[in-house]
N, C-alpha and C positions, 0 to 999 in steps of 0.2 A: 504494500500500500504506500502510495506517495501522496503527501499532502502539501498544500501551497500556503505561503504567507505573503500577503501583499502589504508592504510598508507604506502607510499613508499618514504617519504621525508627525511629519515635519511642520514647522511653522509657516512655510512658504514665504519667508521674509523677503527673499530676493524677488519673488514673483509679485508680492503685494496682494495676492488673493489666493484662496485655497486651491492648490493645484489639482486635487482630486476632482473638483467640480468644474474645472475648465473643459471646454468642448473640443473634441477632436474634429478633423475636417468632415467626418461622416455624421457628426451631430451627437454622438455619445459623449458622456463625460469621460475623463481619463479613467476614473475608477471603474466605471461600467464597461468601458472598452476592454480593460485588462481582465475583468471577471469573465466576460464573454469569450475572450481569446483563450483563456485557460480552460474554460469548459469545452470549447471547440476542440482543444487538444486532449480532451477526456480527463482533465484534472477536476474532479468534482468535490473533493474535500479541501476547502480553502477557508482562510480567515483573513479579514482585513483589520490591520491594526491602526487605530486612529489616535489623534492627540487633541490639540486645541480646536481643530476644525471637525470634531466628531459629528456635529449636527449637519454640516455641509456635505459630508460623505453620505450620510443616511438620506438626506434630501436628494442628492444626485442619483443614488440607486433607485429611490422611489420614483423620481421623475422619469428615469429611463426604463422603468418597469422590469428591473432585473429580478427574475424569478427562477428558482427559489432564491430567497434572500440569503446571501452568504453569512457565515458567522462574522460578527464584528466584536472586537475587544478594544477597549480604550486604554492606552498607556497613560497612567496618571502623571508621569513625569518624563516626557520625551527628551528633556534637556540632558538626561543621563546618557544620551547617545543612541545611535541606530541599533546597536546590539540589544539595548533594553527593549526596543520594540519587537525585534526578532524573537527574543525570549518570551515576550508576552504572547506572541502568536504561537510559538512552539508549545507553550503551556496548554493551548486549546487543542491543537491538532495532533500532537505527538502522543500516540497510544502504544501499547505493547507490540502491536503488529506493524507499526510504522517502519518502513524501510528507508525512507529518505524524505527530506524537506526541500521543496522548491521555493526559492525566495526571489521576489522581484519588487521593484520600486514603482510607486505611482508616478514618479518622474519619467518613466520609460513606457509611455502608453501605446506606442506604435509597433511594438514587436508583433510579428506574425505568428499565427497558430502553428504554421509549418515549422518555424524555428523552435517553438516550445516542444513540438513533437520530436524534432531531430535531437534535441538535448535529452529528452526523456529516453528515447530509444538508445542513445549512446550510453547513458547511465545504466540502462537495463543490460546492455551488452557487456560493458566493462566493469560495472560496479566500482568505478573509481571513487575516491573519497569526495572529489569535487568535479563537477562537469558544468561547463558554461559555453555559450556561443561566442564565436570570435570572427572578426573580419580582419585578416592580417594580424597585426599585433594589438589590435583594440579588442578588449574583452567586454562582453555585454551581459544582459539579463534576459531570461532568468538564470539563476545559479542553483544547481542542485547540490545539496549536502547529503551524502550518504549517511546512514545511521552510524557508521563507524566513527564519524567525527562529531556526532551530535553532543556527546558528553563534553568534548573539548570546547564546543561553542558555549555550552552552559557554564563552563568554568573559565572562560576567557575574561580578561579584564574589560570592564565596560568602556574604559577610555581607549583601549586598543581595538575593540570591536571584533567582528568576524574576520577582519583582514588579518589578524594575528594567526588565525587558524589557516587561512588561505596561504599565508607565507610559510607556515610550518609544513604544508603539503605541496609546496610549489612544484616539486618535481613529479608529483603524482597526478596533478590536475590534467584533465582531458579537455582540451579546447576543441569545440565542434565548429569546423569551418561552415559559415553560412553566408548567404547573399541577402542580407536584410539589415539595412541601415537603421531600421526601427529598433533593433535590439541594443544599439549603442547610442541612440538619440536621447540624450538627457535634457528634458525641458525644465530649466530652472529659472529663467529670467523672462521678462516681457519680450525681449528680443528673440529668444528661443521660440517662444510661443507664436510670435508674429511670423516667424520663418516657416513654421509648419502650416500655418493658416493660409499662407500665400502660395503653397505648393499645389 
């Protein structure tokens, strides 16, 4: 069983508005687009981790009629870092039979379902500790963490985040070559957002 965690707990300070509720060119909110993409890739067990913009996430999912509604958990203090949100999500979806956790960011809404599927298929084939999409030397999302590293993630320092686990397994990571700019397209600023709207 593979479960997914969508991180949407950031303050969106550079954007100036809740990123999860921004609209993609096809009219879905960022958060709804990601949920639909994951479900299209047959990832049905997923949780969205929210923060200060909790209500905006719920409103976006309701507006877009995302059914069934995914699990939603609120990180009471996202200022502790991204890892604190990942752990909040893992606490919901990781069960005794969980074999891996797929993690993605609400900042990366345009990844294709085919990319998600390719990453999942490679993880199933290799059972590598970490699997992620890549375009050349650029690494994207989603990232799959095999159950073999979940305890390391739980015990990683909050200030170092999951990156400390990624670095520890650098030579075991499997990068899946894809042709999908959406997996590396991080929408953080109004300029980033305007760029995707103009395409």
